[in-house]
Legacy VTK file of the C-alpha trace (Angstrom):
# vtk DataFile Version 3.0
C-alpha trace
ASCII
DATASET POLYDATA
POINTS 71 float
66.068 140.540 65.978
68.636 139.153 68.424
71.140 136.457 67.501
69.378 133.996 69.814
65.936 134.601 68.300
67.329 134.418 64.771
69.179 131.145 65.477
66.090 129.588 67.049
63.823 130.779 64.227
66.041 129.337 61.494
67.299 126.371 63.563
70.922 126.957 62.552
73.686 127.145 65.151
75.746 130.320 64.645
78.878 128.501 65.842
78.945 125.395 63.604
76.522 126.849 61.024
74.527 123.620 60.759
70.889 122.865 61.585
70.829 121.817 65.242
68.208 121.384 67.964
68.629 122.998 71.349
70.228 126.284 70.354
70.472 128.513 73.428
72.598 131.052 75.254
75.428 129.091 76.842
77.496 129.942 79.926
80.934 128.573 80.800
82.275 128.976 84.339
79.335 131.301 84.956
80.341 133.665 82.142
78.322 134.199 78.954
79.880 132.007 76.226
77.525 132.828 73.355
74.610 131.448 71.392
75.251 127.899 70.168
73.940 124.357 70.130
74.627 121.880 72.908
77.176 119.983 70.759
79.265 123.144 70.228
79.083 124.036 73.926
80.366 120.583 74.873
83.095 120.581 72.215
84.373 124.152 72.658
84.447 124.676 76.440
86.339 122.800 79.176
83.287 122.630 81.432
80.958 121.831 78.484
78.829 124.789 79.627
77.353 122.554 82.327
76.037 119.849 79.980
78.082 117.056 81.596
76.961 115.325 84.820
79.540 117.238 86.895
77.866 120.507 85.902
79.325 123.880 85.074
82.827 124.716 86.249
83.622 127.171 89.003
85.589 130.251 87.928
88.038 129.595 90.792
89.179 126.468 88.910
90.427 128.483 85.937
94.156 128.740 85.218
93.740 132.324 84.022
92.253 135.294 85.890
88.496 135.567 85.906
87.323 138.678 84.069
85.890 140.280 87.214
88.930 139.558 89.422
90.755 142.897 89.662
87.707 145.117 89.256
LINES 1 72
71 0 1 2 3 4 5 6 7 8 9 10 11 12 13 14 15 16 17 18 19 20 21 22 23 24 25 26 27 28 29 30 31 32 33 34 35 36 37 38 39 40 41 42 43 44 45 46 47 48 49 50 51 52 53 54 55 56 57 58 59 60 61 62 63 64 65 66 67 68 69 70
């Protein structure tokens, strides 16, 4: 069973380890950030994984190189 399916089945966020609604795969700056609840995505990532009105950040806004840049 995948981490996502397990988290949804038990209703526990793997990031904060508390029962939370809305557990899903989250993406920050278009890159997979992990399986977590909306609250963790907002708290842990600068672009809040797109949950704020301004949406998800663009990788060109990052201060560090994007993982695909040099490939």
